[in-house]
N, C-alpha and C positions, 0 to 999 in steps of 0.2 A: 267396453270390450267389443271387438268385432264379432259378428255372428259365427265366423269360421274359426277364430283363434280360441284356444283354451286359456291362454294367458296373454296379457298385454304388458308393455313396459310400465313399470311402477316408479313413480317419483314421490309418492307419499310414504314417508317412513312410518308414520303412525299406523297405517293399514298393515304394513309388514310386521311391525312390533306387536300388534294384537295377535297375529297368528303365532309368531315366534315365542310369545310369552304365554300362550295357551298351555294349560297344565299337561296336556298330552304331547306337546311339541317341545317345550322348554328343556326337558331333560336331554333330548337329542341334540338340540342346537346350542344350548347354554353350556353343556359339558361341565356342569357343576356351578355355574353362575346363578345367582338369584333372580336376575333380570337381564334381558337382552334389549339393547337400544341400537338400531341400525342407522340412526339419524346422520351420524358423521359419514358413514359409508355411502348413503344415498346422496348426501350433499356433494360428494366428489364426482364430477362428471365422467371420470374414467371408469367408474363402476356402473354396472348394468343390473337392474333388478326387473324381474317379471312377477306378476301376480295374477292369479285366477281364482275361481270360486272356492277351491279347496287348498290353496297354497301357491307356492312358486319357488323361486330361487334368486339368490344374489350372486352375481359374478364380480368378484373383487379383483381389480387389476393389480397384478404383481410384476408387470413388465410389459413392454410393447407387444401386444397380441397375445399375452399370457394372462389367464384368469384363474383364480381359485373359486371353485363352486361351493355354495352353501345352500342346500335345499331345505324347505320347510313345508310339510304337508299335514293337514288335519287328518285324523283317523279316517273320515269318510272319503278322503281323496287318495288314500294310500292304495297301492295296487295298480289296476289298469289305468285309472285317470292320471295318477302320478307318472306312470310310464309314458303315456301319450304326451302329457304336458312337458315332461323332461326332454323327450325327443324333439318336440317343437322348440323348446328354449335353446337346446344345443344347436339345432339347425339354424336358428336365428342368430345365435352368437357367431357361428362360423360364416354365415352368408351376409347378414346385415351389419355386424359389428367387427368383422374381419379378424376374429380370433384365430390364432394359429394353434394354440394348445390350451386345454382346460385341465386343471388338476383338482383333486379333492383328497382330503385326509379323513379317514373313517375309523372310529374306534374299533379295535380288533374284535371286541366282544359283540359288536353290532353286526351279526351275521346277515340279517335281512338287508341292511343298507349296503354291505359289501357285495352281496349278490345282485342287488339293484344296480350298482355301479357296473358290474359285468354285463348285465342285460343291456345296458346303454352303450356298451362297446368300450368302456374304460379298461385299461390294462394295468395290472398291479406292478408297482415299481419297488415293492418291499415294505418292510415294517420298521418303524423307528419309535423310540420312547422319548417323550417330551411333554411339557405342560402345554395345555391348550391356550392359556393366557397367563400373565404374571400372577403368581400367587396360587395357581391351581396345582393339584397333585399331578405329577407325571403319569402318563398312561401310554399304552401301546397303540399306535395309529398305523393303518395301512394306507400308503399313498397310491392313488390311481391317476393315470393320465389318459387323455383322449386328444389325439391330433385330428386336424381337419379331415384328412383322408380316411380316418377310421370311424367317423360318425355314422351311426346306423339310422 
């Protein structure tokens, strides 16, 4: 990792899986799953992942210039470190990877994460009810979007 950056591009799925499957992270990223494996997502060159000392994010391509954001932070990285790292990752997505729009879905009951999205400049597009993955129980998710010109 460079001395200036909080995060660098990550190509090693195993390093991301270690954080995503940490007992304090898995409930938020797994949304009921017993285990998370991002190997297939990392293997796809359209997807971009960043990783730093306390976590990072995976930006899953859902269309040309459009990415779904999935962040994962250990407890010691939550707060100011996560905010600075997330701003860096978003800036890099828009500047280096030519993202036009980044979106995220957050469980409605996760107030802290919903507020975090707003601090980053995301705008709410409403709430929908659906299952996070096949076989999961449906839940309410708030959808947030961030366009290039809105990035803070």
